[in-house]
N, CA and C atoms as an extended XYZ file, in Angstrom:
270
Properties=species:S:1:pos:R:3:atomname:S:1:resname:S:1:resid:I:1 pbc="F F F"
N         0.888       -1.044       -0.036 N   UNK     1
C         0.221       -0.018       -0.123 CA  UNK     1
C         0.793        1.235       -0.087 C   UNK     1
N         0.411        2.116       -0.707 N   UNK     2
C         1.265        3.604       -0.898 CA  UNK     2
C         0.875        4.452        0.327 C   UNK     2
N         1.857        4.709        0.966 N   UNK     3
C         1.979        5.887        1.946 CA  UNK     3
C         0.973        7.171        1.512 C   UNK     3
N         0.422        8.285        2.568 N   UNK     4
C         0.287        8.909        2.237 CA  UNK     4
C         0.696       10.181        1.621 C   UNK     4
N         2.213       10.224        2.174 N   UNK     5
C         3.445       11.065        1.671 CA  UNK     5
C         3.781       10.703       -0.099 C   UNK     5
N         3.728        9.610        0.028 N   UNK     6
C         3.948        8.860       -1.693 CA  UNK     6
C         2.839        9.457       -2.771 C   UNK     6
N         1.235        9.354       -1.993 N   UNK     7
C         0.472        9.822       -2.775 CA  UNK     7
C         0.281       11.134       -3.411 C   UNK     7
N         0.356       12.025       -2.044 N   UNK     8
C         0.662       13.176       -2.580 CA  UNK     8
C         1.706       13.809       -3.517 C   UNK     8
N         2.832       13.141       -3.452 N   UNK     9
C         3.572       13.286       -4.632 CA  UNK     9
C         3.446       13.145       -5.712 C   UNK     9
N         2.549       11.851       -6.051 N   UNK    10
C         2.097       11.618       -7.182 CA  UNK    10
C         1.242       12.927       -8.124 C   UNK    10
N         0.606       13.158       -6.944 N   UNK    11
C        -0.030       14.717       -7.545 CA  UNK    11
C         0.326       16.017       -7.496 C   UNK    11
N         1.549       16.042       -6.491 N   UNK    12
C         2.092       17.343       -6.719 CA  UNK    12
C         3.545       17.016       -7.107 C   UNK    12
N         4.156       17.729       -7.273 N   UNK    13
C         5.796       17.784       -7.089 CA  UNK    13
C         5.870       18.613       -5.704 C   UNK    13
N         6.627       17.793       -4.652 N   UNK    14
C         6.699       18.125       -3.326 CA  UNK    14
C         7.032       19.612       -2.971 C   UNK    14
N         8.447       19.773       -3.457 N   UNK    15
C         9.126       20.874       -3.220 CA  UNK    15
C         8.276       22.519       -3.483 C   UNK    15
N         8.011       22.290       -4.666 N   UNK    16
C         7.521       23.611       -5.058 CA  UNK    16
C         5.986       23.847       -4.341 C   UNK    16
N         5.006       22.559       -4.218 N   UNK    17
C         4.140       22.831       -3.455 CA  UNK    17
C         4.135       23.238       -1.907 C   UNK    17
N         5.486       22.729       -1.263 N   UNK    18
C         5.657       22.615       -0.050 CA  UNK    18
C         5.978       24.093        0.238 C   UNK    18
N         6.684       24.912       -0.758 N   UNK    19
C         7.198       26.038       -0.787 CA  UNK    19
C         6.209       27.344       -0.568 C   UNK    19
N         4.857       26.761       -1.263 N   UNK    20
C         3.690       27.700       -1.023 CA  UNK    20
C         3.396       27.501        0.440 C   UNK    20
N         3.093       26.348        0.669 N   UNK    21
C         2.561       25.975        2.103 CA  UNK    21
C         3.265       26.638        3.086 C   UNK    21
N         4.579       26.595        3.151 N   UNK    22
C         5.444       27.073        4.148 CA  UNK    22
C         5.094       28.610        4.133 C   UNK    22
N         4.867       29.587        2.810 N   UNK    23
C         5.182       30.975        2.992 CA  UNK    23
C         3.624       30.841        3.631 C   UNK    23
N         2.621       30.431        3.171 N   UNK    24
C         1.180       30.671        3.923 CA  UNK    24
C         1.284       30.222        5.416 C   UNK    24
N         2.000       29.183        5.718 N   UNK    25
C         2.026       29.223        7.339 CA  UNK    25
C         2.898       29.652        8.321 C   UNK    25
N         3.875       30.434        7.594 N   UNK    26
C         4.897       31.507        8.284 CA  UNK    26
C         3.848       32.760        8.969 C   UNK    26
N         4.509       32.555       10.443 N   UNK    27
C         3.660       33.726       10.798 CA  UNK    27
C         4.261       35.128       10.562 C   UNK    27
N         5.549       34.770       10.603 N   UNK    28
C         6.651       36.376       10.335 CA  UNK    28
C         6.946       36.532        9.344 C   UNK    28
N         8.123       37.053        8.886 N   UNK    29
C         8.598       37.544        7.715 CA  UNK    29
C         9.164       36.173        6.826 C   UNK    29
N         9.258       36.143        5.897 N   UNK    30
C         9.658       34.712        5.167 CA  UNK    30
C        10.745       35.159        4.187 C   UNK    30
N        11.755       34.429        3.890 N   UNK    31
C        12.592       34.641        2.762 CA  UNK    31
C        12.795       33.508        2.126 C   UNK    31
N        13.496       33.663        0.719 N   UNK    32
C        13.941       32.651       -0.113 CA  UNK    32
C        15.004       31.481        0.874 C   UNK    32
N        16.033       32.084        1.452 N   UNK    33
C        16.817       31.207        2.383 CA  UNK    33
C        16.083       30.266        3.436 C   UNK    33
N        15.145       30.803        4.150 N   UNK    34
C        14.420       30.258        5.228 CA  UNK    34
C        13.673       29.373        4.394 C   UNK    34
N        12.922       29.616        3.418 N   UNK    35
C        12.349       28.478        2.701 CA  UNK    35
C        13.433       27.383        2.266 C   UNK    35
N        14.435       27.610        1.773 N   UNK    36
C        15.463       26.725        1.174 CA  UNK    36
C        15.440       25.677        2.425 C   UNK    36
N        15.846       26.231        3.421 N   UNK    37
C        15.971       25.272        4.728 CA  UNK    37
C        14.934       24.324        5.353 C   UNK    37
N        13.628       25.032        5.002 N   UNK    38
C        12.509       24.135        5.237 CA  UNK    38
C        12.029       23.402        4.637 C   UNK    38
N        12.277       23.166        3.117 N   UNK    39
C        11.829       22.109        2.402 CA  UNK    39
C        13.156       21.468        1.683 C   UNK    39
N        14.365       21.556        2.442 N   UNK    40
C        15.790       20.927        1.896 CA  UNK    40
C        15.895       20.947        0.624 C   UNK    40
N        15.915       22.452       -0.117 N   UNK    41
C        16.238       22.454       -1.622 CA  UNK    41
C        17.601       23.792       -1.535 C   UNK    41
N        18.530       23.800       -2.616 N   UNK    42
C        19.703       24.463       -2.234 CA  UNK    42
C        18.685       26.198       -2.464 C   UNK    42
N        19.429       26.978       -2.374 N   UNK    43
C        18.845       28.410       -2.442 CA  UNK    43
C        18.389       28.566       -3.767 C   UNK    43
N        19.564       28.508       -4.697 N   UNK    44
C        19.501       28.573       -5.888 CA  UNK    44
C        17.734       28.255       -6.529 C   UNK    44
N        17.794       26.574       -6.410 N   UNK    45
C        16.677       26.066       -6.709 CA  UNK    45
C        15.222       26.694       -6.466 C   UNK    45
N        15.431       27.012       -5.172 N   UNK    46
C        14.218       27.713       -4.383 CA  UNK    46
C        13.897       28.965       -5.270 C   UNK    46
N        14.996       29.661       -5.451 N   UNK    47
C        14.888       30.994       -6.190 CA  UNK    47
C        14.068       31.035       -7.636 C   UNK    47
N        14.737       29.841       -8.159 N   UNK    48
C        14.414       29.715       -9.640 CA  UNK    48
C        12.721       29.390       -9.844 C   UNK    48
N        12.414       28.392       -8.338 N   UNK    49
C        10.926       27.977       -8.454 CA  UNK    49
C         9.725       29.171       -8.010 C   UNK    49
N        10.743       30.118       -7.129 N   UNK    50
C         9.732       31.245       -6.949 CA  UNK    50
C         9.548       32.310       -7.655 C   UNK    50
N        10.632       32.379       -8.683 N   UNK    51
C        10.572       33.257       -9.870 CA  UNK    51
C         9.212       32.735      -10.830 C   UNK    51
N         9.255       31.650      -11.005 N   UNK    52
C         8.240       31.155      -11.691 CA  UNK    52
C         6.962       31.109      -11.164 C   UNK    52
N         6.905       31.250       -9.492 N   UNK    53
C         5.786       31.256       -8.923 CA  UNK    53
C         5.451       32.845       -9.034 C   UNK    53
N         6.241       33.656       -9.120 N   UNK    54
C         6.049       34.943       -9.313 CA  UNK    54
C         5.157       35.355      -10.811 C   UNK    54
N         6.248       34.831      -11.726 N   UNK    55
C         5.247       34.784      -13.205 CA  UNK    55
C         4.122       34.143      -13.019 C   UNK    55
N         3.785       33.746      -12.135 N   UNK    56
C         2.280       32.753      -12.457 CA  UNK    56
C         1.365       33.617      -11.790 C   UNK    56
N         1.920       34.599      -10.769 N   UNK    57
C         0.923       35.451       -9.936 CA  UNK    57
C         0.443       34.868       -8.417 C   UNK    57
N         1.273       34.213       -8.187 N   UNK    58
C         1.328       33.330       -6.849 CA  UNK    58
C         2.059       34.013       -5.383 C   UNK    58
N         3.146       34.442       -5.808 N   UNK    59
C         3.726       35.353       -4.797 CA  UNK    59
C         4.306       36.638       -5.481 C   UNK    59
N         4.707       37.393       -4.199 N   UNK    60
C         5.257       38.597       -4.619 CA  UNK    60
C         6.678       38.806       -3.966 C   UNK    60
N         7.359       39.608       -4.356 N   UNK    61
C         8.919       39.439       -3.704 CA  UNK    61
C         8.960       41.215       -3.324 C   UNK    61
N         9.064       41.274       -1.870 N   UNK    62
C         8.993       42.848       -1.431 CA  UNK    62
C        10.548       43.326       -1.036 C   UNK    62
N        11.383       44.088       -1.861 N   UNK    63
C        12.469       44.069       -1.343 CA  UNK    63
C        12.491       44.921       -0.067 C   UNK    63
N        13.773       44.580        0.846 N   UNK    64
C        13.661       45.173        2.136 CA  UNK    64
C        15.310       45.544        2.482 C   UNK    64
N        15.856       46.322        1.754 N   UNK    65
C        17.221       46.749        2.062 CA  UNK    65
C        17.994       45.587        0.771 C   UNK    65
N        18.494       44.518        1.273 N   UNK    66
C        19.482       43.459        0.852 CA  UNK    66
C        18.417       42.094        0.304 C   UNK    66
N        17.400       41.932        1.542 N   UNK    67
C        16.544       41.008        1.347 CA  UNK    67
C        15.378       41.485        0.694 C   UNK    67
N        14.709       39.893        0.137 N   UNK    68
C        13.272       40.283       -0.564 CA  UNK    68
C        12.579       39.216        0.273 C   UNK    68
N        11.450       39.982        0.953 N   UNK    69
C        10.501       39.586        1.764 CA  UNK    69
C         9.632       38.875        0.696 C   UNK    69
N         8.693       37.393        1.239 N   UNK    70
C         8.363       36.908       -0.127 CA  UNK    70
C         6.775       37.165        0.902 C   UNK    70
N         5.509       37.143       -0.349 N   UNK    71
C         4.498       37.494        0.452 CA  UNK    71
C         3.397       36.545       -0.373 C   UNK    71
N         2.274       35.749       -0.250 N   UNK    72
C         1.388       35.110       -1.483 CA  UNK    72
C         0.629       36.341       -1.809 C   UNK    72
N         0.193       36.363       -3.275 N   UNK    73
C        -0.694       36.570       -3.510 CA  UNK    73
C        -2.262       36.381       -3.176 C   UNK    73
N        -3.462       37.173       -3.417 N   UNK    74
C        -4.563       36.090       -2.748 CA  UNK    74
C        -4.802       35.040       -3.796 C   UNK    74
N        -4.255       34.897       -5.273 N   UNK    75
C        -4.368       33.641       -5.619 CA  UNK    75
C        -3.546       32.532       -4.918 C   UNK    75
N        -2.587       33.029       -4.868 N   UNK    76
C        -1.415       32.237       -4.282 CA  UNK    76
C        -1.710       31.816       -2.839 C   UNK    76
N        -2.504       32.725       -1.942 N   UNK    77
C        -3.059       31.848       -0.794 CA  UNK    77
C        -3.953       31.069       -1.241 C   UNK    77
N        -4.986       31.194       -2.123 N   UNK    78
C        -5.982       30.334       -2.421 CA  UNK    78
C        -5.457       28.756       -2.766 C   UNK    78
N        -4.493       28.707       -3.706 N   UNK    79
C        -3.609       27.576       -3.970 CA  UNK    79
C        -3.381       26.816       -2.875 C   UNK    79
N        -2.358       27.782       -1.990 N   UNK    80
C        -1.738       26.823       -1.068 CA  UNK    80
C        -2.872       26.517        0.217 C   UNK    80
N        -3.892       26.741        0.466 N   UNK    81
C        -4.737       26.525        1.282 CA  UNK    81
C        -5.605       25.264        0.941 C   UNK    81
N        -5.832       25.128       -0.539 N   UNK    82
C        -6.059       23.766       -1.147 CA  UNK    82
C        -5.295       22.957       -1.029 C   UNK    82
N        -3.677       23.060       -1.487 N   UNK    83
C        -2.672       21.780       -1.501 CA  UNK    83
C        -2.623       21.536        0.224 C   UNK    83
N        -2.704       22.639        1.357 N   UNK    84
C        -2.664       22.194        2.719 CA  UNK    84
C        -3.589       21.316        2.860 C   UNK    84
N        -5.172       21.577        2.306 N   UNK    85
C        -6.219       21.222        2.792 CA  UNK    85
C        -5.715       19.603        2.014 C   UNK    85
N        -5.339       19.511        1.046 N   UNK    86
C        -5.757       18.338        0.110 CA  UNK    86
C        -4.494       16.966        0.832 C   UNK    86
N        -3.448       17.776        1.347 N   UNK    87
C        -2.568       17.055        2.151 CA  UNK    87
C        -3.129       16.744        3.490 C   UNK    87
N        -3.833       17.368        3.764 N   UNK    88
C        -4.634       17.094        5.380 CA  UNK    88
C        -5.301       15.593        5.307 C   UNK    88
N        -6.265       15.987        3.845 N   UNK    89
C        -6.988       14.684        3.525 CA  UNK    89
C        -6.374       13.415        3.416 C   UNK    89
N        -5.093       13.309        2.695 N   UNK    90
C        -4.322       12.078        2.521 CA  UNK    90
C        -3.558       12.005        3.796 C   UNK    90
C-alpha cells in the first residue's frame, strides 16, 4: 500500500507545493533562504521556483534593503490553502 506522502507526491511536485504551504503557514517574515532550509532545497533551486511562481501570479517579492520578503498573492493564498487541505485529507 502506498503511504500518504507518496500519493501526495504523485499529484504534486513536493518541493514547489511545500514552498507555497510554508509561505502560507509562516507567521512572521519569510525569505527564500529560510524556505530553502525548510523544504531541504538549494537556495538557487528555491529562487528559480519562486521566480516561476511570481510569473504565475502566486507570490510577490518585496525588497527590504538587501533582502526580498516573500508574500502570497490572493491567488497564491487560495492555492496554498487547497494544497494544505488536500495534504490533510491524504
